[in-house]
C-alpha positions as CSV (number, residue, x, y, z in Angstrom):
1,M,80.1,-36.8,-81.1
2,Y,82.2,-39.1,-83.3
3,D,84.8,-41.6,-82.2
4,I,87.1,-40.3,-85.0
5,V,87.0,-37.2,-87.2
6,I,89.3,-37.4,-90.2
7,V,90.4,-34.1,-91.8
8,G,91.0,-34.7,-95.5
9,A,89.5,-37.1,-98.0
10,G,92.5,-38.2,-99.9
11,P,93.8,-41.8,-100.1
12,A,95.1,-41.6,-96.5
13,G,91.9,-40.1,-95.0
14,L,89.6,-42.4,-96.9
15,T,91.6,-45.5,-96.0
16,A,91.5,-44.5,-92.4
17,A,87.7,-44.1,-92.6
18,I,87.5,-47.7,-94.1
19,Y,89.6,-49.2,-91.4
20,A,87.9,-47.3,-88.6
21,R,84.4,-48.2,-89.8
22,R,85.4,-51.9,-90.0
23,A,86.4,-51.5,-86.3
24,D,82.9,-50.3,-85.7
25,K,83.9,-46.7,-84.8
26,S,81.7,-43.7,-85.7
27,V,83.6,-41.8,-88.4
28,L,83.2,-38.3,-90.0
29,V,85.5,-37.3,-92.9
30,I,85.8,-33.6,-93.5
31,E,87.0,-32.4,-96.9
32,K,87.2,-28.9,-98.2
33,E,87.8,-29.4,-102.0
34,N,87.6,-32.7,-103.8
35,F,87.3,-36.3,-102.7
36,G,90.4,-38.2,-103.5
37,G,92.9,-35.5,-103.0
38,Q,95.7,-34.8,-105.5
39,I,95.6,-38.3,-107.0
40,T,92.4,-37.2,-108.9
41,Y,94.7,-35.0,-111.1
42,S,96.8,-38.0,-112.3
43,P,95.7,-39.3,-115.7
44,K,97.4,-42.7,-115.2
45,V,98.3,-44.6,-112.1
46,E,100.5,-47.6,-113.0
47,N,102.2,-48.3,-109.7
48,Y,99.3,-49.0,-107.4
49,P,99.1,-52.7,-106.5
50,G,96.1,-54.5,-108.0
51,S,95.6,-52.2,-111.0
52,I,97.9,-52.4,-114.0
53,Q,96.6,-49.0,-115.0
54,I,93.9,-46.8,-113.6
55,S,93.1,-43.1,-113.6
56,G,93.5,-41.2,-110.4
57,G,89.9,-40.2,-110.6
58,E,88.7,-43.8,-110.9
59,L,90.9,-44.8,-108.0
60,A,89.5,-42.0,-105.8
61,E,85.9,-43.0,-106.7
62,K,86.6,-46.5,-105.4
63,F,88.0,-45.2,-102.1
64,V,85.0,-42.9,-101.6
65,E,82.5,-45.6,-102.5
66,Q,84.0,-48.1,-100.1
67,A,84.1,-45.7,-97.2
68,L,80.5,-44.7,-97.8
69,N,79.3,-48.3,-98.1
70,L,80.8,-49.0,-94.8
71,G,78.9,-46.2,-93.2
72,A,81.4,-43.4,-92.9
73,E,80.0,-39.9,-93.1
74,I,81.5,-37.2,-95.3
75,E,81.0,-33.5,-94.8
76,M,82.2,-30.7,-97.2
77,D,83.7,-28.1,-95.0
78,T,86.8,-26.1,-94.4
79,V,88.4,-26.7,-91.0
80,L,89.5,-23.5,-89.4
81,E,90.9,-24.8,-86.1
82,I,90.9,-27.7,-83.7
83,K,90.4,-27.1,-80.0
84,N,92.4,-29.8,-78.2
85,G,91.3,-31.3,-74.9
86,D,90.1,-34.6,-73.5
87,L,87.5,-34.3,-76.3
88,K,88.4,-32.5,-79.6
89,T,86.3,-29.8,-81.2
90,I,86.8,-29.3,-84.9
91,V,85.7,-25.9,-85.9
92,G,84.7,-25.5,-89.6
93,E,83.2,-22.7,-91.7
94,N,79.9,-24.5,-91.7
95,G,79.8,-25.8,-88.1
96,S,81.6,-27.5,-85.3
97,Y,82.1,-31.2,-84.7
98,E,83.2,-33.1,-81.6
99,A,85.4,-36.2,-81.6
100,K,87.3,-38.4,-79.2
101,S,90.2,-38.5,-81.7
102,V,91.3,-36.8,-84.8
103,I,93.3,-38.0,-87.8
104,L,94.9,-35.2,-89.8
105,A,95.2,-36.3,-93.5
106,T,95.2,-32.9,-95.1
107,G,97.7,-33.8,-97.8
108,S,99.4,-31.0,-99.6
109,K,98.6,-28.5,-102.4
110,H,100.3,-27.4,-105.6
111,R,103.4,-25.3,-105.1
112,Q,103.2,-22.0,-107.0
113,L,106.0,-20.2,-108.9
114,G,105.5,-17.2,-106.7
115,L,105.4,-14.6,-109.5
116,Q,103.7,-11.3,-109.3
117,N,100.6,-11.9,-111.4
118,E,100.4,-15.7,-111.1
119,N,97.2,-15.8,-109.1
120,D,95.5,-13.3,-111.6
121,L,96.2,-15.7,-114.5
122,I,95.1,-18.9,-112.9
123,G,92.5,-20.3,-115.2
124,N,93.6,-17.9,-117.9
125,G,96.8,-19.5,-119.1
126,V,98.2,-20.7,-115.8
127,S,97.2,-24.2,-114.6
128,Y,98.4,-26.8,-112.1
129,C,96.4,-29.7,-113.5
130,A,97.0,-31.0,-117.0
131,V,94.2,-33.5,-116.6
132,C,91.7,-30.8,-115.7
133,D,92.7,-28.2,-118.2
134,G,94.7,-29.8,-120.9
135,A,91.8,-30.1,-123.4
136,F,91.5,-26.3,-123.4
137,Y,94.8,-26.0,-125.1
138,N,94.2,-28.5,-127.9
139,T,96.4,-27.6,-131.0
140,Q,98.1,-24.8,-129.0
141,T,101.6,-24.2,-127.6
142,V,102.2,-24.8,-123.9
143,A,105.0,-25.2,-121.4
144,V,105.3,-27.6,-118.4
145,I,107.3,-26.2,-115.6
146,G,109.1,-28.9,-113.6
147,G,111.2,-32.0,-114.0
148,G,109.8,-34.7,-111.7
149,N,107.3,-37.5,-112.5
150,T,104.3,-35.2,-112.4
151,A,105.8,-32.8,-114.9
152,L,106.8,-35.6,-117.2
153,Q,103.4,-37.2,-117.0
154,D,101.8,-33.9,-117.7
155,A,104.0,-33.4,-120.7
156,V,103.2,-36.9,-122.1
157,L,99.4,-36.1,-121.7
158,L,99.7,-32.7,-123.3
159,S,101.9,-33.9,-126.2
160,D,98.9,-35.9,-127.5
161,M,96.7,-32.9,-127.8
162,C,98.9,-29.7,-128.1
163,K,100.7,-28.4,-131.1
164,K,103.9,-28.0,-129.0
165,V,105.0,-28.8,-125.4
166,I,108.1,-27.1,-123.9
167,L,109.4,-28.8,-120.8
168,I,111.3,-26.3,-118.6
169,Q,113.4,-27.5,-115.6
170,N,115.5,-25.4,-113.3
171,L,118.1,-28.1,-112.9
172,D,120.4,-29.3,-115.6
173,F,118.7,-32.7,-115.5
174,F,115.3,-34.2,-115.0
175,T,114.5,-36.0,-111.8
176,G,111.5,-38.1,-113.1
177,E,111.5,-41.7,-114.2
178,S,113.7,-42.6,-117.1
179,T,110.9,-44.4,-118.8
180,L,108.8,-41.3,-119.0
181,L,111.8,-39.2,-120.2
182,S,112.5,-41.8,-122.9
183,L,108.9,-41.7,-124.0
184,L,109.0,-37.9,-124.3
185,G,112.2,-38.2,-126.3
186,T,110.2,-39.9,-129.0
187,K,107.7,-37.0,-129.3
188,K,108.5,-34.7,-132.1
189,N,106.4,-31.9,-130.6
190,V,108.2,-31.9,-127.2
191,E,111.1,-29.5,-126.6
192,F,113.4,-29.7,-123.5
193,I,114.9,-26.7,-121.7
194,T,117.1,-27.3,-118.6
195,G,118.9,-25.0,-116.3
196,C,116.3,-22.2,-116.5
197,V,113.8,-20.7,-114.2
198,V,110.6,-18.7,-115.0
199,E,111.2,-15.0,-114.2
200,K,108.0,-13.4,-115.4
201,L,104.5,-14.0,-116.8
202,F,103.1,-11.7,-119.5
203,G,99.5,-11.0,-120.1
204,D,96.7,-8.9,-118.6
205,T,93.6,-11.1,-118.9
206,H,95.3,-14.2,-120.4
207,L,98.9,-15.5,-120.4
208,S,100.6,-14.6,-123.7
209,A,104.3,-15.3,-123.0
210,I,106.8,-16.1,-120.2
211,S,110.4,-14.9,-119.6
212,I,112.9,-17.5,-118.5
213,K,116.4,-17.0,-117.1
214,N,119.4,-19.4,-117.6
215,T,120.7,-20.0,-114.1
216,S,124.3,-20.3,-115.3
217,T,124.7,-17.5,-117.9
218,G,121.9,-15.2,-116.7
219,K,120.6,-15.0,-120.3
220,I,116.9,-14.0,-120.5
221,Q,114.7,-15.6,-123.2
222,N,111.0,-14.9,-123.9
223,L,108.7,-17.6,-125.1
224,D,105.3,-17.0,-126.7
225,L,102.8,-19.4,-125.1
226,D,99.1,-20.1,-124.8
227,G,99.5,-21.6,-121.4
228,I,101.7,-23.1,-118.8
229,F,101.3,-26.1,-116.5
230,V,103.1,-25.7,-113.2
231,A,104.3,-29.0,-111.7
232,I,107.1,-28.1,-109.2
233,G,105.9,-30.1,-106.2
234,Q,103.5,-29.8,-103.3
235,Q,103.4,-27.9,-100.0
236,P,101.4,-28.7,-96.9
237,E,98.8,-26.5,-95.1
238,N,99.4,-27.4,-91.5
239,E,99.9,-24.0,-89.9
240,K,96.5,-24.0,-88.3
241,F,97.4,-27.1,-86.3
242,S,100.8,-25.9,-85.1
243,D,99.6,-25.2,-81.6
244,F,99.3,-28.9,-80.8
245,V,101.5,-30.7,-83.4
246,S,105.1,-30.1,-84.3
247,L,106.0,-29.0,-87.8
248,D,109.3,-29.4,-89.5
249,E,111.1,-26.6,-91.4
250,Y,108.9,-27.3,-94.5
251,G,105.6,-27.3,-92.6
252,Y,105.1,-31.1,-92.5
253,I,103.7,-32.7,-89.3
254,V,106.2,-34.6,-87.3
255,A,104.8,-38.0,-86.6
256,D,106.4,-41.4,-86.1
257,E,105.8,-44.6,-88.2
258,S,102.7,-45.3,-86.0
259,C,101.3,-41.9,-87.2
260,L,101.4,-40.6,-83.6
261,T,101.9,-36.9,-83.0
262,G,103.1,-35.5,-79.7
263,T,99.5,-34.9,-78.7
264,D,97.2,-37.6,-77.3
265,G,94.4,-38.4,-79.6
266,I,95.8,-36.6,-82.6
267,F,97.3,-38.6,-85.5
268,A,98.8,-37.6,-88.9
269,A,98.6,-39.7,-92.1
270,G,99.6,-39.3,-95.7
271,D,101.4,-36.5,-97.5
272,C,100.9,-33.9,-94.7
273,R,103.4,-35.6,-92.4
274,V,107.2,-36.0,-92.5
275,K,108.1,-39.0,-94.5
276,G,110.6,-40.2,-97.1
277,V,108.2,-41.4,-99.8
278,R,105.0,-39.7,-100.8
279,Q,103.0,-42.1,-103.0
280,V,99.4,-43.4,-103.0
281,A,100.7,-46.7,-101.6
282,T,102.4,-45.1,-98.7
283,A,99.3,-42.8,-98.1
284,V,96.9,-45.8,-97.8
285,A,99.5,-47.5,-95.5
286,D,99.4,-44.4,-93.3
287,G,95.6,-44.4,-93.4
288,A,95.4,-48.0,-92.1
289,V,98.1,-47.4,-89.4
290,S,96.6,-44.2,-88.1
291,A,93.1,-45.6,-88.0
292,L,94.2,-48.6,-86.0
293,A,96.1,-46.4,-83.6
294,A,93.1,-44.1,-83.3
295,C,90.8,-47.0,-82.6
296,R,93.1,-48.2,-79.8
297,Y,93.1,-44.7,-78.3
298,V,89.3,-44.5,-78.4
299,D,89.0,-48.0,-76.9
300,N,91.3,-47.1,-74.0
301,L,89.4,-43.8,-73.5
302,N,86.1,-45.6,-73.4
303,Y,87.6,-48.2,-71.0
304,S,88.9,-45.5,-68.7
305,S,85.6,-43.6,-68.7
306,K,83.6,-46.7,-67.9
307,N,85.8,-47.7,-65.0
308,S,85.8,-44.2,-63.6
309,I,82.0,-44.3,-63.1
């Protein structure tokens, strides 16, 4: 039995663990993939207070180290469902866990293009992480699909190691920061293509080319490539919790600024919830707020139980 079980070990979940342990609550963090969440894929983080520049991996390590030093427990497991009641049962692939309260900090995952053989080519020319896989394409020709900050950052990173980088955006303009766009403009091996969407991936065992379509003219163009890096945003994985939390049309958990859901003892923090800005700074803020709210809930629960005896 834990006071608080946190589902997800990204910045929001780990911050929640830190605050909850400092409030002397027993805490279990359950993570299915990698500690630190999506931030670990960022080569440079330059907008997190206190660090002029730090890699996402380094920042994640600091979060994990601090949570562990304070006594939080971390379990690698995939949560299959949560049984809601006065006490919560969190059912995972490797076992079940009981808690007085739960903080959902499941973040979001990379959004796919949705093309026919996309999954077959993952790791064989299709990647969602330039930090992880960029070195495999040293001196080769690649494309980055997307136009936001992540896509621009990926293009900057890849331009230093690849022969050529083609940045493909479905809109007629890029939505990322102007400083990143200006930096890419100075790179002679970077090409910009706007107003086009990827229609098809070619290759049986490894990506060899892609087909792109101009959204205005309908013109089809084939590009010979060694790899593509897809950076078109994130999507949450909250369907398994929909029985006891409300989801918006995009699948994000509806929770207020206190990270409260409509279910007693269930809180939501970080990128998995409805919010206007999804950044590390806002995720850690959610982690702190949700932990304090969960601690108050547990204290009230303990007080009520004590007085009912």
